[in-house]
KEMAR-423152 format. One record per residue (C-alpha): x negated, y negated, z negated; residue in three letters; chain. Coordinates in Angstrom, 3 decimals, m for minus. Layout:
BEGIN
atom px->X py->Y pz->Z r->ALA c->A
...
END
This chain:
BEGIN
atom px->m7.314 py->m2.723 pz->m22.921 r->MET c->A
atom px->m6.961 py->m3.937 pz->m19.326 r->LEU c->A
atom px->m9.453 py->m1.309 pz->m18.511 r->ARG c->A
atom px->m6.804 py->1.103 pz->m19.035 r->ARG c->A
atom px->m4.397 py->m0.312 pz->m16.247 r->VAL c->A
atom px->m5.286 py->0.248 pz->m12.746 r->PRO c->A
atom px->m6.618 py->m2.529 pz->m10.738 r->VAL c->A
atom px->m3.513 py->m2.966 pz->m8.189 r->ALA c->A
atom px->m1.332 py->m3.055 pz->m11.355 r->VAL c->A
atom px->m3.360 py->m5.861 pz->m12.587 r->ARG c->A
atom px->m3.549 py->m7.879 pz->m9.551 r->LEU c->A
atom px->0.601 py->m7.356 pz->m8.647 r->PHE c->A
atom px->1.166 py->m8.412 pz->m12.741 r->GLY c->A
atom px->m1.390 py->m11.319 pz->m11.858 r->LEU c->A
atom px->1.247 py->m12.259 pz->m8.845 r->VAL c->A
atom px->4.016 py->m11.226 pz->m10.932 r->GLY c->A
atom px->3.269 py->m14.008 pz->m13.544 r->LEU c->A
atom px->2.653 py->m16.451 pz->m10.733 r->VAL c->A
atom px->6.092 py->m16.106 pz->m9.365 r->VAL c->A
atom px->7.657 py->m16.304 pz->m12.974 r->VAL c->A
atom px->5.070 py->m19.827 pz->m13.605 r->PHE c->A
atom px->6.490 py->m21.203 pz->m10.075 r->ALA c->A
atom px->10.047 py->m20.659 pz->m11.016 r->ALA c->A
atom px->9.832 py->m21.572 pz->m14.546 r->ALA c->A
atom px->8.602 py->m24.636 pz->m12.834 r->THR c->A
atom px->10.614 py->m25.175 pz->m9.995 r->PHE c->A
atom px->13.969 py->m24.603 pz->m12.355 r->PHE c->A
atom px->12.362 py->m26.823 pz->m14.934 r->PHE c->A
atom px->12.533 py->m29.596 pz->m12.074 r->ALA c->A
atom px->16.410 py->m28.562 pz->m11.388 r->VAL c->A
atom px->17.138 py->m28.724 pz->m15.136 r->SER c->A
atom px->15.254 py->m32.266 pz->m14.982 r->VAL c->A
atom px->17.215 py->m33.272 pz->m11.781 r->ALA c->A
atom px->20.410 py->m32.872 pz->m12.957 r->VAL c->A
atom px->20.360 py->m35.058 pz->m15.664 r->PRO c->A
atom px->18.005 py->m37.424 pz->m13.741 r->LEU c->A
atom px->21.270 py->m37.191 pz->m10.855 r->GLU c->A
atom px->23.218 py->m38.452 pz->m13.746 r->LYS c->A
atom px->21.112 py->m41.137 pz->m14.736 r->THR c->A
atom px->21.039 py->m42.154 pz->m11.167 r->VAL c->A
atom px->25.019 py->m42.618 pz->m10.788 r->VAL c->A
atom px->24.998 py->m44.040 pz->m14.299 r->ARG c->A
atom px->22.837 py->m46.830 pz->m13.417 r->ARG c->A
atom px->24.784 py->m47.007 pz->m9.657 r->THR c->A
atom px->27.619 py->m47.611 pz->m11.353 r->HIS c->A
atom px->26.615 py->m50.110 pz->m13.425 r->GLN c->A
atom px->24.506 py->m51.726 pz->m11.029 r->ALA c->A
atom px->27.657 py->m51.885 pz->m8.534 r->MET c->A
atom px->30.060 py->m53.277 pz->m11.623 r->LEU c->A
atom px->27.284 py->m55.913 pz->m12.026 r->ASP c->A
atom px->27.070 py->m56.564 pz->m8.148 r->GLY c->A
atom px->31.150 py->m56.992 pz->m8.045 r->GLU c->A
atom px->30.605 py->m59.826 pz->m11.120 r->LYS c->A
atom px->28.056 py->m61.296 pz->m9.113 r->SER c->A
atom px->29.963 py->m61.414 pz->m5.848 r->LYS c->A
atom px->33.242 py->m62.398 pz->m8.165 r->LEU c->A
atom px->31.280 py->m64.995 pz->m9.548 r->THR c->A
atom px->30.139 py->m66.361 pz->m6.464 r->ALA c->A
atom px->33.060 py->m66.221 pz->m4.481 r->ALA c->A
atom px->34.926 py->m67.684 pz->m7.662 r->VAL c->A
atom px->32.673 py->m70.296 pz->m7.726 r->GLY c->A
atom px->32.231 py->m71.286 pz->m4.062 r->SER c->A
atom px->36.208 py->m71.303 pz->m3.675 r->MET c->A
atom px->36.333 py->m73.412 pz->m7.208 r->ALA c->A
atom px->33.693 py->m75.842 pz->m4.997 r->GLU c->A
atom px->35.588 py->m75.861 pz->m1.907 r->ALA c->A
atom px->38.999 py->m76.605 pz->m3.328 r->LEU c->A
atom px->37.615 py->m79.287 pz->m5.745 r->GLY c->A
atom px->36.348 py->m81.198 pz->m2.554 r->GLN c->A
atom px->39.696 py->m81.229 pz->m0.806 r->LEU c->A
atom px->41.690 py->m81.773 pz->m3.354 r->LEU c->A
atom px->40.190 py->m84.908 pz->m4.847 r->LYS c->A
atom px->41.747 py->m86.865 pz->m1.320 r->ASP c->A
atom px->45.253 py->m86.076 pz->m2.281 r->ILE c->A
atom px->46.727 py->m87.995 pz->m5.303 r->PRO c->A
atom px->50.073 py->m86.042 pz->m5.409 r->ASP c->A
atom px->50.402 py->m82.803 pz->m7.696 r->GLU c->A
atom px->53.117 py->m81.045 pz->m5.082 r->ALA c->A
atom px->50.076 py->m81.800 pz->m2.634 r->GLY c->A
atom px->47.484 py->m80.276 pz->m4.010 r->ARG c->A
atom px->49.567 py->m77.334 pz->m5.167 r->LYS c->A
atom px->50.641 py->m76.689 pz->m1.583 r->ALA c->A
atom px->47.474 py->m76.950 pz->m0.157 r->LEU c->A
atom px->45.851 py->m74.651 pz->m2.495 r->ILE c->A
atom px->48.568 py->m71.930 pz->m1.283 r->ARG c->A
atom px->47.923 py->m73.016 pz->2.294 r->GLN c->A
atom px->44.078 py->m72.192 pz->2.049 r->ILE c->A
atom px->44.480 py->m69.229 pz->m0.262 r->LEU c->A
atom px->47.583 py->m67.021 pz->0.945 r->ASP c->A
atom px->45.536 py->m65.905 pz->4.400 r->PRO c->A
atom px->42.404 py->m65.009 pz->2.440 r->ILE c->A
atom px->41.668 py->m61.133 pz->2.016 r->ARG c->A
atom px->37.852 py->m60.070 pz->1.155 r->PHE c->A
atom px->38.139 py->m56.338 pz->0.535 r->GLU c->A
atom px->38.783 py->m53.343 pz->3.289 r->ASP c->A
atom px->42.245 py->m52.409 pz->1.977 r->ASP c->A
atom px->43.246 py->m55.867 pz->1.531 r->GLY c->A
atom px->43.269 py->m56.216 pz->m2.268 r->SER c->A
atom px->40.698 py->m58.687 pz->m2.455 r->GLY c->A
atom px->42.522 py->m62.136 pz->m2.663 r->TYR c->A
atom px->42.422 py->m65.707 pz->m5.362 r->PHE c->A
atom px->45.060 py->m66.766 pz->m7.394 r->PHE c->A
atom px->45.325 py->m70.349 pz->m9.153 r->VAL c->A
atom px->46.990 py->m71.199 pz->m12.517 r->TYR c->A
atom px->47.818 py->m74.492 pz->m14.398 r->GLN c->A
atom px->47.163 py->m72.955 pz->m17.887 r->GLY c->A
atom px->49.630 py->m69.893 pz->m17.725 r->ALA c->A
atom px->51.905 py->m71.588 pz->m15.176 r->VAL c->A
atom px->51.113 py->m69.546 pz->m11.530 r->ASN c->A
atom px->50.446 py->m72.062 pz->m8.836 r->ILE c->A
atom px->49.368 py->m69.125 pz->m5.793 r->ALA c->A
atom px->49.109 py->m65.686 pz->m6.148 r->LEU c->A
atom px->49.440 py->m64.275 pz->m2.776 r->PRO c->A
atom px->50.721 py->m60.513 pz->m3.155 r->PRO c->A
atom px->53.597 py->m62.213 pz->m5.311 r->ARG c->A
atom px->54.789 py->m65.807 pz->m3.666 r->PRO c->A
atom px->57.781 py->m65.224 pz->m5.735 r->GLU c->A
atom px->56.168 py->m66.074 pz->m8.668 r->LEU c->A
atom px->55.011 py->m69.360 pz->m7.998 r->ALA c->A
atom px->55.921 py->m72.132 pz->m10.332 r->GLY c->A
atom px->56.275 py->m69.839 pz->m13.253 r->ARG c->A
atom px->54.713 py->m69.453 pz->m16.895 r->ASP c->A
atom px->53.467 py->m66.417 pz->m17.002 r->LEU c->A
atom px->51.592 py->m66.387 pz->m20.210 r->ALA c->A
atom px->53.903 py->m63.348 pz->m21.468 r->ASP c->A
atom px->52.636 py->m60.954 pz->m19.097 r->LEU c->A
atom px->50.652 py->m57.870 pz->m20.783 r->THR c->A
atom px->49.513 py->m54.889 pz->m19.332 r->ASP c->A
atom px->50.198 py->m51.396 pz->m20.346 r->ALA c->A
atom px->47.260 py->m51.794 pz->m23.156 r->ASN c->A
atom px->48.594 py->m54.950 pz->m24.477 r->GLY c->A
atom px->46.260 py->m57.307 pz->m23.133 r->VAL c->A
atom px->47.890 py->m60.618 pz->m22.103 r->ARG c->A
atom px->45.271 py->m61.296 pz->m19.014 r->TYR c->A
atom px->47.094 py->m64.880 pz->m17.847 r->VAL c->A
atom px->46.274 py->m66.378 pz->m20.881 r->LEU c->A
atom px->42.936 py->m64.535 pz->m21.718 r->GLU c->A
atom px->41.895 py->m65.730 pz->m18.214 r->LEU c->A
atom px->42.932 py->m69.116 pz->m18.683 r->ALA c->A
atom px->40.923 py->m69.412 pz->m21.943 r->ARG c->A
atom px->37.621 py->m67.944 pz->m20.228 r->GLN c->A
atom px->38.250 py->m70.775 pz->m17.551 r->ALA c->A
atom px->38.116 py->m73.204 pz->m20.157 r->GLN c->A
atom px->35.342 py->m71.767 pz->m21.828 r->ALA c->A
atom px->33.482 py->m72.206 pz->m18.904 r->GLY c->A
atom px->33.908 py->m69.133 pz->m16.745 r->GLY c->A
atom px->34.297 py->m65.491 pz->m17.792 r->GLY c->A
atom px->35.465 py->m61.992 pz->m17.389 r->PHE c->A
atom px->38.766 py->m60.133 pz->m18.673 r->VAL c->A
atom px->39.591 py->m56.275 pz->m17.661 r->SER c->A
atom px->43.353 py->m55.322 pz->m17.507 r->TYR c->A
atom px->45.634 py->m53.363 pz->m15.860 r->ILE c->A
atom px->47.547 py->m55.182 pz->m13.110 r->PHE c->A
atom px->49.705 py->m53.835 pz->m9.823 r->HIS c->A
atom px->47.648 py->m53.150 pz->m6.666 r->LYS c->A
atom px->49.540 py->m53.185 pz->m3.369 r->PRO c->A
atom px->50.413 py->m49.989 pz->m2.225 r->LEU c->A
atom px->48.375 py->m48.165 pz->m4.770 r->ALA c->A
atom px->50.274 py->m48.803 pz->m8.161 r->GLY c->A
atom px->49.134 py->m49.772 pz->m11.252 r->GLU c->A
atom px->44.946 py->m49.823 pz->m11.689 r->GLU c->A
atom px->42.119 py->m51.399 pz->m13.995 r->HIS c->A
atom px->41.272 py->m54.729 pz->m12.466 r->LYS c->A
atom px->38.261 py->m56.869 pz->m13.290 r->LEU c->A
atom px->38.534 py->m60.466 pz->m12.737 r->SER c->A
atom px->37.026 py->m63.757 pz->m12.893 r->TYR c->A
atom px->38.221 py->m67.163 pz->m13.775 r->ALA c->A
atom px->36.615 py->m70.725 pz->m13.737 r->MET c->A
atom px->37.983 py->m74.434 pz->m13.461 r->MET c->A
atom px->38.244 py->m76.065 pz->m10.288 r->ILE c->A
atom px->36.236 py->m79.155 pz->m10.416 r->PRO c->A
atom px->38.370 py->m82.578 pz->m11.069 r->GLY c->A
atom px->41.281 py->m80.998 pz->m11.759 r->THR c->A
atom px->43.265 py->m78.739 pz->m14.388 r->ASP c->A
atom px->43.746 py->m75.958 pz->m12.328 r->PHE c->A
atom px->41.565 py->m72.686 pz->m12.758 r->TRP c->A
atom px->41.118 py->m70.231 pz->m10.221 r->ILE c->A
atom px->40.316 py->m66.454 pz->m10.160 r->GLY c->A
atom px->39.889 py->m63.393 pz->m8.584 r->SER c->A
atom px->39.199 py->m59.805 pz->m9.382 r->GLY c->A
atom px->38.349 py->m56.227 pz->m8.035 r->VAL c->A
atom px->40.193 py->m53.334 pz->m8.444 r->TYR c->A
atom px->38.083 py->m50.732 pz->m10.398 r->ILE c->A
atom px->39.171 py->m48.006 pz->m8.379 r->ASP c->A
atom px->37.554 py->m49.341 pz->m4.911 r->ASN c->A
atom px->34.435 py->m49.864 pz->m7.044 r->VAL c->A
atom px->34.675 py->m46.047 pz->m8.347 r->ARG c->A
atom px->35.286 py->m44.883 pz->m4.542 r->ARG c->A
atom px->31.970 py->m46.897 pz->m3.328 r->GLU c->A
atom px->30.816 py->m44.940 pz->m6.876 r->GLU c->A
atom px->32.002 py->m41.671 pz->m5.603 r->ALA c->A
atom px->30.518 py->m42.707 pz->m2.441 r->ARG c->A
atom px->27.103 py->m43.266 pz->m3.206 r->VAL c->A
atom px->27.169 py->m40.588 pz->m5.689 r->ALA c->A
atom px->28.243 py->m38.200 pz->m3.059 r->ALA c->A
atom px->24.949 py->m39.524 pz->m1.059 r->VAL c->A
atom px->22.873 py->m39.149 pz->m3.914 r->ILE c->A
atom px->23.966 py->m35.756 pz->m4.865 r->GLN c->A
atom px->23.499 py->m34.913 pz->m1.313 r->GLY c->A
atom px->19.674 py->m36.134 pz->m1.258 r->ALA c->A
atom px->19.318 py->m34.128 pz->m4.410 r->PHE c->A
atom px->20.910 py->m31.082 pz->m3.157 r->THR c->A
atom px->19.025 py->m31.461 pz->0.452 r->LYS c->A
atom px->15.582 py->m31.605 pz->m1.959 r->ALA c->A
atom px->16.262 py->m28.910 pz->m4.197 r->ALA c->A
atom px->17.607 py->m26.820 pz->m0.703 r->THR c->A
atom px->14.319 py->m27.604 pz->0.591 r->VAL c->A
atom px->12.402 py->m27.190 pz->m2.244 r->SER c->A
atom px->14.115 py->m23.534 pz->m3.026 r->ALA c->A
atom px->13.364 py->m22.894 pz->0.412 r->ALA c->A
atom px->9.395 py->m23.631 pz->0.044 r->LEU c->A
atom px->9.679 py->m22.153 pz->m2.885 r->PHE c->A
atom px->10.942 py->m18.871 pz->m1.472 r->ALA c->A
atom px->8.470 py->m19.105 pz->1.512 r->CYS c->A
atom px->5.261 py->m19.785 pz->m0.838 r->MET c->A
atom px->6.348 py->m16.928 pz->m3.145 r->VAL c->A
atom px->6.637 py->m14.785 pz->0.328 r->LEU c->A
atom px->3.497 py->m15.843 pz->1.198 r->ALA c->A
atom px->2.034 py->m15.465 pz->m1.950 r->LEU c->A
atom px->3.518 py->m11.676 pz->m2.246 r->CYS c->A
atom px->2.431 py->m11.392 pz->0.871 r->GLY c->A
atom px->m1.195 py->m12.447 pz->0.500 r->LEU c->A
atom px->m1.978 py->m10.701 pz->m2.965 r->SER c->A
atom px->m0.311 py->m7.371 pz->m1.417 r->LEU c->A
atom px->m3.172 py->m7.990 pz->0.995 r->ALA c->A
atom px->m5.530 py->m8.582 pz->m1.129 r->ILE c->A
atom px->m4.614 py->m5.822 pz->m3.473 r->GLY c->A
atom px->m4.566 py->m3.171 pz->m0.934 r->TYR c->A
atom px->m8.188 py->m4.627 pz->0.694 r->SER c->A
atom px->m9.038 py->m4.365 pz->m2.720 r->VAL c->A
atom px->m7.555 py->m1.267 pz->m4.547 r->ALA c->A
atom px->m7.725 py->1.032 pz->m1.177 r->ARG c->A
atom px->m11.468 py->0.799 pz->m1.339 r->PRO c->A
atom px->m11.806 py->1.493 pz->m5.022 r->LEU c->A
atom px->m9.320 py->4.428 pz->m4.397 r->ALA c->A
atom px->m11.460 py->5.901 pz->m1.425 r->GLU c->A
atom px->m14.534 py->5.541 pz->m3.476 r->ALA c->A
atom px->m13.232 py->7.173 pz->m6.772 r->THR c->A
atom px->m11.766 py->10.344 pz->m4.767 r->ALA c->A
atom px->m15.368 py->10.134 pz->m3.385 r->ALA c->A
atom px->m16.999 py->10.442 pz->m6.339 r->ALA c->A
atom px->m14.628 py->13.128 pz->m7.849 r->GLU c->A
atom px->m15.198 py->15.175 pz->m4.491 r->ASN c->A
atom px->m19.274 py->14.543 pz->m5.339 r->ILE c->A
atom px->m18.976 py->15.827 pz->m8.794 r->ALA c->A
atom px->m16.992 py->18.400 pz->m8.010 r->ALA c->A
atom px->m19.711 py->19.645 pz->m5.499 r->GLY c->A
atom px->m17.897 py->18.595 pz->m2.389 r->ASN c->A
atom px->m20.797 py->17.105 pz->m0.510 r->PHE c->A
atom px->m18.624 py->16.177 pz->2.993 r->ASP c->A
atom px->m17.515 py->12.948 pz->2.217 r->VAL c->A
atom px->m17.901 py->9.560 pz->4.239 r->HIS c->A
atom px->m16.342 py->6.224 pz->3.477 r->LEU c->A
atom px->m15.475 py->3.716 pz->6.330 r->ALA c->A
atom px->m17.484 py->0.955 pz->4.997 r->ALA c->A
atom px->m16.451 py->m1.740 pz->7.169 r->ASP c->A
atom px->m16.762 py->m5.408 pz->5.639 r->GLY c->A
atom px->m18.864 py->m7.231 pz->3.033 r->ASP c->A
atom px->m17.438 py->m7.473 pz->0.476 r->ASP c->A
atom px->m18.239 py->m5.550 pz->m3.045 r->GLU c->A
atom px->m16.158 py->m2.434 pz->m2.468 r->ALA c->A
atom px->m17.698 py->m2.005 pz->1.105 r->THR c->A
atom px->m21.241 py->m1.968 pz->m0.410 r->ARG c->A
atom px->m20.023 py->0.564 pz->m2.980 r->LEU c->A
atom px->m18.222 py->2.503 pz->m0.139 r->GLN c->A
atom px->m22.227 py->2.456 pz->1.636 r->ALA c->A
atom px->m23.693 py->3.323 pz->m1.389 r->ALA c->A
atom px->m22.042 py->6.347 pz->m2.202 r->LEU c->A
atom px->m22.315 py->7.445 pz->1.431 r->ASN c->A
atom px->m26.370 py->6.890 pz->1.103 r->THR c->A
atom px->m26.039 py->8.953 pz->m2.401 r->MET c->A
atom px->m24.361 py->11.343 pz->m0.542 r->THR c->A
atom px->m26.626 py->11.935 pz->2.111 r->ASP c->A
atom px->m29.575 py->11.723 pz->m0.531 r->ILE c->A
atom px->m27.760 py->14.143 pz->m2.563 r->LEU c->A
atom px->m27.000 py->16.711 pz->0.432 r->ARG c->A
atom px->m30.314 py->16.298 pz->1.486 r->HIS c->A
atom px->m31.741 py->17.282 pz->m1.801 r->ASP c->A
atom px->m29.638 py->19.940 pz->m2.698 r->ILE c->A
atom px->m30.122 py->21.703 pz->0.626 r->GLU c->A
atom px->m34.085 py->21.824 pz->m0.205 r->ALA c->A
atom px->m33.068 py->22.910 pz->m3.565 r->ILE c->A
atom px->m31.294 py->25.616 pz->m2.248 r->GLN c->A
atom px->m34.121 py->26.710 pz->0.282 r->THR c->A
atom px->m36.863 py->26.261 pz->m2.466 r->HIS c->A
atom px->m34.331 py->28.531 pz->m4.433 r->ARG c->A
atom px->m34.098 py->31.077 pz->m1.786 r->ALA c->A
atom px->m37.901 py->31.052 pz->m1.109 r->GLU c->A
atom px->m38.326 py->31.572 pz->m5.187 r->ALA c->A
atom px->m35.991 py->34.543 pz->m5.079 r->GLU c->A
atom px->m37.600 py->36.196 pz->m2.568 r->ASP c->A
atom px->m41.086 py->35.475 pz->m3.816 r->LYS c->A
atom px->m39.555 py->36.946 pz->m7.342 r->ALA c->A
atom px->m37.819 py->39.740 pz->m6.120 r->THR c->A
atom px->m41.398 py->40.503 pz->m4.363 r->LEU c->A
atom px->m43.242 py->40.150 pz->m7.377 r->ALA c->A
atom px->m40.580 py->41.851 pz->m9.398 r->GLN c->A
atom px->m41.003 py->45.119 pz->m6.569 r->LYS c->A
atom px->m44.849 py->44.755 pz->m7.103 r->ALA c->A
atom px->m44.357 py->44.924 pz->m10.739 r->LEU c->A
atom px->m42.418 py->47.737 pz->m10.416 r->GLU c->A
atom px->m44.892 py->49.485 pz->m8.166 r->ASP c->A
atom px->m47.797 py->48.673 pz->m10.305 r->ALA c->A
atom px->m45.915 py->50.042 pz->m13.553 r->ARG c->A
atom px->m45.658 py->53.247 pz->m11.368 r->ARG c->A
atom px->m49.078 py->53.524 pz->m10.076 r->ALA c->A
atom px->m50.329 py->52.801 pz->m13.727 r->SER c->A
atom px->m47.779 py->55.522 pz->m15.494 r->GLN c->A
atom px->m48.846 py->57.857 pz->m12.420 r->GLU c->A
atom px->m52.657 py->57.081 pz->m13.283 r->VAL c->A
atom px->m52.024 py->57.230 pz->m16.724 r->SER c->A
atom px->m50.501 py->60.970 pz->m16.169 r->VAL c->A
atom px->m53.727 py->61.779 pz->m13.970 r->GLN c->A
atom px->m56.008 py->60.258 pz->m16.164 r->ALA c->A
atom px->m54.498 py->62.361 pz->m19.416 r->ASN c->A
atom px->m54.571 py->65.653 pz->m17.393 r->LEU c->A
atom px->m58.094 py->64.609 pz->m16.125 r->ARG c->A
atom px->m58.898 py->64.170 pz->m19.635 r->PHE c->A
atom px->m57.347 py->67.076 pz->m21.091 r->GLN c->A
atom px->m59.150 py->69.581 pz->m18.734 r->SER c->A
atom px->m62.536 py->67.591 pz->m19.518 r->LEU c->A
atom px->m62.066 py->68.441 pz->m23.025 r->ARG c->A
atom px->m61.356 py->71.753 pz->m22.046 r->LYS c->A
atom px->m64.388 py->71.788 pz->m19.452 r->ILE c->A
atom px->m66.182 py->70.350 pz->m22.403 r->ALA c->A
atom px->m65.341 py->72.345 pz->m25.284 r->ALA c->A
atom px->m66.235 py->75.594 pz->m23.280 r->ALA c->A
atom px->m69.778 py->74.252 pz->m22.035 r->VAL c->A
atom px->m70.546 py->73.608 pz->m25.498 r->ALA c->A
atom px->m69.598 py->77.204 pz->m26.939 r->HIS c->A
atom px->m71.122 py->78.782 pz->m24.001 r->GLN c->A
atom px->m74.982 py->76.860 pz->m24.498 r->LEU c->A
atom px->m74.555 py->76.688 pz->m28.273 r->ARG c->A
atom px->m74.854 py->80.711 pz->m28.813 r->ASN c->A
atom px->m77.613 py->81.153 pz->m26.055 r->PRO c->A
atom px->m79.609 py->78.211 pz->m27.516 r->THR c->A
atom px->m79.144 py->79.249 pz->m30.683 r->THR c->A
atom px->m80.952 py->82.374 pz->m29.849 r->ILE c->A
atom px->m83.417 py->80.731 pz->m27.795 r->ILE c->A
atom px->m84.420 py->78.750 pz->m31.169 r->GLY c->A
atom px->m84.382 py->81.529 pz->m33.275 r->GLY c->A
atom px->m86.571 py->83.727 pz->m31.169 r->LEU c->A
atom px->m88.979 py->81.020 pz->m30.739 r->ALA c->A
atom px->m89.171 py->80.433 pz->m34.306 r->ARG c->A
atom px->m90.063 py->83.841 pz->m35.095 r->LEU c->A
atom px->m92.398 py->84.184 pz->m32.490 r->LEU c->A
atom px->m94.225 py->81.075 pz->m34.426 r->LEU c->A
atom px->m94.233 py->82.917 pz->m37.351 r->LYS c->A
atom px->m96.236 py->86.065 pz->m35.662 r->THR c->A
atom px->m99.533 py->86.349 pz->m36.985 r->PRO c->A
atom px->m102.665 py->85.559 pz->m34.686 r->SER c->A
atom px->m100.393 py->84.628 pz->m31.544 r->PRO c->A
atom px->m101.743 py->84.341 pz->m28.132 r->ARG c->A
atom px->m102.841 py->80.761 pz->m27.118 r->GLN c->A
atom px->m100.604 py->80.901 pz->m24.083 r->ASN c->A
atom px->m97.481 py->82.248 pz->m25.819 r->TYR c->A
atom px->m97.388 py->78.884 pz->m27.884 r->LEU c->A
atom px->m97.412 py->76.968 pz->m25.147 r->GLU c->A
atom px->m94.627 py->79.027 pz->m23.671 r->TYR c->A
atom px->m93.270 py->78.822 pz->m27.083 r->LEU c->A
atom px->m93.067 py->75.049 pz->m27.232 r->ASP c->A
atom px->m91.761 py->74.825 pz->m24.012 r->GLY c->A
atom px->m88.719 py->77.115 pz->m24.842 r->ILE c->A
atom px->m88.253 py->75.186 pz->m28.290 r->ILE c->A
atom px->m88.255 py->71.819 pz->m26.325 r->ASP c->A
atom px->m85.515 py->73.403 pz->m23.906 r->ALA c->A
atom px->m83.390 py->74.750 pz->m26.506 r->ALA c->A
atom px->m83.566 py->71.518 pz->m28.052 r->ARG c->A
atom px->m82.787 py->69.439 pz->m25.109 r->CYS c->A
atom px->m79.910 py->72.100 pz->m24.596 r->ILE c->A
atom px->m78.551 py->71.540 pz->m27.656 r->GLU c->A
atom px->m78.855 py->67.624 pz->m27.135 r->ARG c->A
atom px->m76.792 py->68.379 pz->m24.170 r->ILE c->A
atom px->m74.331 py->70.504 pz->m25.654 r->ALA c->A
atom px->m74.332 py->67.992 pz->m28.906 r->THR c->A
atom px->m73.552 py->65.239 pz->m26.137 r->ALA c->A
atom px->m70.528 py->67.009 pz->m24.183 r->VAL c->A
atom px->m69.192 py->67.742 pz->m27.746 r->ASN c->A
atom px->m68.805 py->64.872 pz->m28.680 r->ASP c->A
atom px->m67.472 py->63.390 pz->m25.334 r->TYR c->A
atom px->m64.996 py->65.870 pz->m25.626 r->SER c->A
atom px->m64.519 py->64.935 pz->m29.493 r->GLN c->A
atom px->m63.245 py->61.001 pz->m27.672 r->ILE c->A
atom px->m59.383 py->60.117 pz->m27.749 r->HIS c->A
atom px->m57.612 py->57.696 pz->m25.485 r->ALA c->A
atom px->m56.557 py->54.649 pz->m27.614 r->GLY c->A
atom px->m53.970 py->52.350 pz->m27.137 r->GLN c->A
atom px->m53.910 py->51.101 pz->m23.141 r->ARG c->A
atom px->m54.364 py->46.970 pz->m23.105 r->ILE c->A
atom px->m53.299 py->45.157 pz->m19.615 r->LEU c->A
atom px->m56.170 py->43.740 pz->m18.386 r->THR c->A
atom px->m56.609 py->41.330 pz->m15.239 r->PRO c->A
atom px->m58.938 py->43.008 pz->m12.832 r->ALA c->A
atom px->m60.529 py->39.563 pz->m12.295 r->ARG c->A
atom px->m61.852 py->39.637 pz->m15.816 r->ASP c->A
atom px->m62.883 py->43.794 pz->m15.240 r->ILE c->A
atom px->m64.837 py->42.816 pz->m12.020 r->LEU c->A
atom px->m66.150 py->39.303 pz->m13.556 r->ALA c->A
atom px->m67.698 py->41.410 pz->m16.263 r->ALA c->A
atom px->m69.294 py->43.780 pz->m13.910 r->ALA c->A
atom px->m70.510 py->41.191 pz->m12.024 r->ARG c->A
atom px->m72.105 py->39.697 pz->m14.964 r->SER c->A
atom px->m73.701 py->43.002 pz->m16.224 r->ALA c->A
atom px->m75.088 py->43.829 pz->m12.662 r->GLY c->A
atom px->m76.373 py->40.295 pz->m12.162 r->GLU c->A
atom px->m78.311 py->40.980 pz->m15.908 r->ASP c->A
atom px->m79.582 py->44.309 pz->m14.572 r->ALA c->A
atom px->m80.659 py->43.027 pz->m11.075 r->ALA c->A
atom px->m82.427 py->40.098 pz->m12.768 r->ALA c->A
atom px->m84.533 py->42.604 pz->m14.949 r->ARG c->A
atom px->m85.760 py->44.359 pz->m12.349 r->LEU c->A
atom px->m85.912 py->41.205 pz->m10.467 r->GLY c->A
atom px->m83.727 py->42.240 pz->m7.580 r->LEU c->A
atom px->m81.587 py->39.493 pz->m5.530 r->VAL c->A
atom px->m77.818 py->40.901 pz->m5.312 r->VAL c->A
atom px->m75.443 py->39.450 pz->m2.827 r->HIS c->A
atom px->m72.083 py->39.783 pz->m3.370 r->TRP c->A
END
């Protein structure tokens, strides 16, 4: 079935299939990259969240140990609370100032740097928008050995935001210390990281698309060049073969190169030269043969006319000879009859003289001879011309030569022909 499709169409069809396959591969890679990007962002979010938890755990733990060491030398509780507030109030560990430590004794606030007016108040009833009593939950986690609580809390200069806090007991005291991070900070960092990742994916996709486009263009250009280098010589060879089939041998192909198409063109050039030479030779021999045939036809016509002329002349001569022979036979027969009759009468005469007898014998012999001549001439005049047969002259000459050699041999003679 493919043999019914031109070579150029097949080549370009193959290129099209390659381009389609490459495009499908590219779009498949893009379709895989998009969920991969989302997965990376999700994993990054989780990793950042885990990092924040680790940071909180480390920071709260370190601060708890440090406060435990400082508070063990202070015997009165008021001095301890004052020292805690003095140490924690200036500490901020986030770029926007939202990172700070807070300390509680059960549910009673000891230190809350953004809200110093809450110091000494029992905040057990504080609940967020979701109904979470976050102070009590943090106290429970701290008493349980440390843990995290997620809730909604007021962020300075930002309003209500989701917050993740970690709490643990201060060694050697009944105070627990906690700290937290606002999730919007994590989200902003997540958005920044996602933007970086997306930019990296976008850049990779752009570079890949550019490389793909360059590859497709290069492939198309190379395929066009290859298709042209294959289809053009084949088209020229096909046109040359059609011209040769139509009888036009004035064909010459530029066989430049070393590929199969070039060898085909060179073979067509050689075949055309051979055919042209052979046809010229055939035409020359044909012309010579036609000339010879014309001469032979003319000679045959001349021979026929000569034969007809000879036949007419021979027939005329034959008719004339026949009349002459009949006349001669008629003229000879009468006197011969008379001579014979008289001679026979003389023979019947009694006692003839001796010399008359001799004459009479001569007369009788002459009469007989004349009769034989007359009979022969008359027989000759009775010969009719039969059907003429065309006989080669060489056969007649050969028969004549054979008869002559036989006659010469009988006479003991040598004949030189």
